C-alpha positions as CSV (number, residue, x, y, z in Angstrom):
1,M,0.0,0.0,0.0
2,T,1.4,3.4,-0.9
3,L,0.5,6.8,0.3
4,L,-1.9,7.4,-2.5
5,D,-3.8,4.1,-1.7
6,A,-5.1,5.3,1.7
7,P,-8.2,3.4,3.1
8,A,-11.5,4.9,2.4
9,Y,-13.0,7.3,5.0
10,D,-15.1,5.3,7.5
11,V,-17.9,7.5,8.8
12,R,-19.0,5.1,11.6
13,R,-15.4,4.7,12.9
14,A,-14.9,8.5,13.0
15,K,-18.2,9.0,14.9
16,R,-17.3,6.3,17.4
17,N,-13.9,7.9,18.1
18,R,-15.5,11.3,18.4
19,N,-18.0,10.0,20.9
20,I,-15.3,8.2,23.0
21,V,-13.3,11.5,23.2
22,I,-16.4,13.5,24.2
23,T,-17.4,10.9,26.8
24,I,-13.9,10.9,28.4
25,V,-13.8,14.7,28.5
26,T,-17.3,14.9,30.0
27,V,-16.4,12.4,32.7
28,I,-13.2,14.3,33.6
29,V,-15.1,17.6,33.8
30,A,-17.9,16.0,35.9
31,V,-15.5,14.5,38.4
32,G,-13.8,17.9,38.6
33,L,-17.1,19.7,39.2
34,F,-18.1,17.1,41.8
35,G,-14.9,17.8,43.7
36,V,-15.5,21.5,43.6
37,L,-19.2,21.1,44.6
38,G,-18.1,18.8,47.3
39,F,-15.8,21.6,48.6
40,V,-18.7,24.1,48.6
41,S,-21.4,21.8,50.1
42,G,-19.1,19.7,52.3
43,H,-20.6,16.4,51.0
44,G,-18.5,15.5,48.0
45,W,-15.8,12.9,47.6
46,F,-13.0,15.5,48.0
47,F,-12.7,18.1,50.7
48,R,-15.3,16.4,52.9
49,T,-13.8,17.7,56.1
50,V,-12.9,21.3,55.0
51,P,-16.1,23.0,56.2
52,A,-15.9,21.3,59.6
53,E,-12.2,22.3,59.9
54,H,-13.1,25.8,59.0
55,R,-15.7,25.9,61.8
56,V,-13.2,24.5,64.4
57,N,-10.6,27.1,63.3
58,K,-13.2,29.9,63.8
59,F,-14.0,28.4,67.2
60,F,-10.4,28.4,68.3
61,A,-9.8,31.9,66.8
62,A,-12.6,33.1,69.1
63,L,-11.0,31.4,72.1
64,E,-7.6,32.8,71.3
65,S,-9.1,36.3,71.2
66,S,-10.9,35.6,74.6
67,D,-14.3,36.1,72.9
68,Y,-16.0,33.2,74.9
69,K,-19.5,34.2,73.9
70,K,-18.7,34.0,70.2
71,A,-16.9,30.7,70.8
72,F,-20.0,29.3,72.6
73,T,-22.1,30.6,69.7
74,I,-20.0,28.6,67.3
75,W,-20.0,25.6,69.7
76,T,-23.8,25.5,69.8
77,N,-24.4,26.9,66.3
78,D,-27.0,29.1,67.8
79,P,-26.5,32.9,67.6
80,N,-29.5,33.4,69.9
81,W,-28.4,31.0,72.7
82,E,-28.8,33.8,75.3
83,Q,-32.5,34.0,74.5
84,H,-33.1,30.4,75.5
85,P,-30.4,29.2,77.9
86,D,-32.6,26.4,79.2
87,Q,-32.0,24.6,75.9
88,Y,-28.3,24.3,76.9
89,K,-28.7,23.2,80.5
90,P,-26.6,20.0,80.1
91,Y,-23.6,22.1,78.9
92,D,-24.4,25.8,79.6
93,F,-22.1,28.8,79.1
94,N,-20.9,28.7,82.7
95,Q,-19.6,25.1,82.3
96,F,-18.2,26.0,78.8
97,Y,-16.3,28.9,80.4
98,K,-14.9,26.6,83.1
99,D,-13.7,24.1,80.5
100,W,-12.4,26.6,77.9
101,G,-11.6,29.8,79.9
102,P,-8.3,30.8,81.4
103,S,-8.8,28.4,84.4
104,G,-9.7,25.5,82.2
105,D,-7.6,22.4,81.4
106,Y,-5.6,24.2,78.7
107,G,-5.2,27.6,80.4
108,T,-5.4,30.6,78.1
109,I,-5.5,29.2,74.6
110,K,-2.9,31.0,72.5
111,S,-2.6,28.6,69.5
112,H,-4.0,25.5,67.9
113,H,-3.3,23.1,65.1
114,I,-5.6,20.6,63.5
115,A,-3.4,17.5,63.5
116,I,-5.9,15.1,61.9
117,S,-9.4,15.1,60.6
118,K,-11.6,12.3,59.3
119,A,-15.3,11.9,58.4
120,V,-16.8,9.5,60.8
121,G,-20.5,8.6,60.6
122,N,-22.6,11.7,60.3
123,G,-19.8,14.1,61.3
124,V,-16.2,15.0,61.2
125,V,-13.8,14.1,64.0
126,M,-10.7,16.2,64.5
127,G,-7.6,15.9,66.7
128,V,-6.5,19.5,67.7
129,D,-3.2,20.3,69.3
130,I,-3.7,23.2,71.7
131,N,-0.8,25.5,72.7
132,G,1.7,23.2,71.1
133,G,0.6,20.2,73.2
134,K,1.6,16.7,72.1
135,T,-1.7,15.0,72.9
136,P,-4.6,16.3,70.8
137,I,-8.1,16.9,72.1
138,F,-10.7,15.3,69.8
139,L,-13.7,17.4,68.7
140,R,-16.6,16.5,66.5
141,V,-18.7,18.6,64.2
142,D,-22.1,17.2,63.4
143,D,-23.0,17.4,59.7
144,K,-26.6,18.3,60.2
145,S,-26.6,20.6,63.2
146,K,-23.1,22.0,62.7
147,Q,-22.6,21.9,66.4
148,V,-19.1,21.4,67.8
149,G,-18.7,18.9,70.6
150,F,-16.3,16.5,72.4
151,S,-15.8,13.4,70.3
152,P,-16.3,9.9,71.7
153,V,-14.1,8.7,69.0
154,E,-10.3,9.2,69.0
155,L,-8.3,9.0,65.8
156,Y,-4.8,7.5,65.6
157,V,-2.3,10.3,65.2
158,G,0.8,8.2,65.0
159,P,4.0,7.9,67.0
């Protein structure tokens, strides 16, 4: 076969190849969009823990600036918690202040670092190093209520 004896143009084969390329590009774009939408909504494959980490970072930023009422607002995810304190009787602001205030277990909180985070069940569990400590405290952010709380689950941080 010489150059001038090229095979005849196959319309079916050309359409099939075009459709394969379009399908591959569409799948790549869809997976990319799903990852971005997962970042925005917090429920995608990728970035599942980012919104919860952001919430915990805001919580600790409020503690570091000694704004305990703002920190409790983030903890409860209720900006009007002062209007109905009976709703938070099991863990009210006074107990919160005892735990997280200057006389709490960690003293005055000056810094924090999220050492590990993982989606567990219907929430995200995070290990947070406070004031450069070596043993993290484990907090959990509920997916539905967005409340921060102490986690019954501890994650393996490593040696």
